[in-house]
N, C-alpha and C positions, 0 to 999 in steps of 0.2 A: 504493499499500499504506499502511496505517496504521502508526503507531508500534508497534514490537514491544513486547511485555510483557517486563519486565526483572526478573530474579531474581538476587540475589547471596547466596552462601553464606558465612557468616562463623564462623571459629573463633579460636584464640588467635594462632597465628603464620602461618597460611595455608601449612602445609607437610604436614598430615596429614588431618585431618577434612574441612575445607572443600574442598581440591582433590579429594578422594574424592568428596564430594557433588556437586561441580561435574561431574566426569566421568560419574558415574552418571546424574544428571539429564539431562545433554546426550544421553547414549545413550537415554535413555527418551523424551525429546522427539523425537529424530530417528526412533526407531522408530514413533512415533505420527504422524509427518508434520507436526509442528508447528514444526519448526526455522526455518521463515521467519517465524513469529509470535512466537517467544520467544527472548530473549537471555539467556545464562546466564554468571555470572562468580563469583569468589570473591575473599576477602580475609581478613586477620587484624585482630583488635582491636589488636595490637601490631606494630611494624616491625621487630622483631629480624631476620628472614629476608628483608626486601625484597630483591628481585633474584634470589634463590636459587631453584632448583627444589624440587620436593616431596622429602620424606624418602624415601630409597631404598626403605624398607619399604612406603611408600604406593604408590611406583611398582610395586614387585613385586606387590603385592596386586591393583592394577588390571590389570596385565598378565595376571595369572593368571586374573582374571575376564573377560578379553577386552574391556576398556574402552579406547578410545583416550585418549591422554593428551599434553597439552601444557601446561605450567604455569610461571609465574614469580610468586613470592610478592610481595604488596604489602599495605599497610596500608589498612583502611577509612577513609574520610574522611566526615565529617558533610555535606559538600557534595553527596556522592553520592545522598543521600535524595532529592533533587529529581528525579533521572532514574530512580529505581528504583521499581518497583511492589511488590516483595515482598523483604524482607531476612530470610534464614533463619539463625537462631542455632542453632549445634550444641549448646550447653548452656546452662543457667540463668545462668552467669556472663556469657557472651557477651550473652545477652538483656538483663541489667541494664546492661552496658556500653553497648550499642547504644541502649537506651532513654534512657541518660544523654546520649548524643551527638545524639540526635534534636532537630533545631531546633524542631519543632512537635509538637503532639499528632497531627496528621494523619500525620506522618512516623513517630512512634512506633507508630501503628496498623498500619504496614505490616510490623511485625517479628513474626516467628513462631519457635517452636521446631520444628526439623525433624521430631522424633518426634511432635508433635501431629498430624501427618499419618499416622502409622502405625496399624496395626490394633490395636496393644496400648495405645493411649493413653486408656484408661479413667480414671475418677476415681482420683486418688491414685497414678497410675502415674509412675515415674521417667521423665522425657522427655529426660534428658541422653544424648548419645552420649559415652561415656567417652574421655578423651584416651589414645590408644594410645602416645604418644611415650616413655613410660618403660618400656613393656612389650616383649613379644616378638612374633614374626610372628602368634601366635594372637590377640593383642589387636588387631592390624590386621584380621585376618580377621573377628573379631566386629564390629568397627567397620563394616566394609564390609556385613555382613550386616544390621545395623541401618539403615544408610543406604539400602541396596537396598529394604528393607521400607517405610521412610518415604517414599521417592521414588515408589513406587507410588501411594501415597495423595496425594502432592503433585502428580503427574501428573494425576490425576483432578481435583484442585481447579484447578489452573491450565488444564486443557483447558476446564473449565466457564466459567472466567473469559474466556479468549480467544475461546471460540465464542459467548458471550453478548454480547460487546461492551461489557459494563458495566465502567467503570473501578473499581479498587479492589484491595486485596490478596485473594488467593485464600484462602478460609476453609477451615480444617480441617473435614471432616465426620466426625461421630462414626460409628464402626465397632463393630459387635457384638463381643463376646469371641469368640475362637476356639472355646473349649470351653464350651458351656452344659449344665448337667445337666438332663435332662428330669425333669419331675415325675411321680411314679409315680401 
């Protein structure tokens, strides 16, 4: 078997958004039968929560969504770029921090915003997954909805990457807007 395609989701503390994305994407990969070809992980840009589990509200929303869950928070390290194929930032702040950490231009090219894979990622769209940490359960549910939508597009891109055999980061594909007015 060849080397698996490796994806790492990154948020701030690795207790809310990135573990959510890791769980959702792991489920999508498993449902698609690609779990032997793709490895999925997550981390935070900071190490404040290293060694801890995910936020209880993250765990609750994942359980309610039927997603399997196991997680221990850790901080992203620049040395990881060498073994990763795709680094998924959950917001533009993470994107900037990861690009700053990237040792080479090739490593920086591996970094993408998660919502760039979503169906609502047209020009000028806000591609950040908002941090639900200071909000309530509805903020965590909204976060999960955004992640689920984007993971569908990410699955399509990663599937194309692993089945083509060509190395490199999975590129987001443009999606048409959901609602287009027909011309009269």
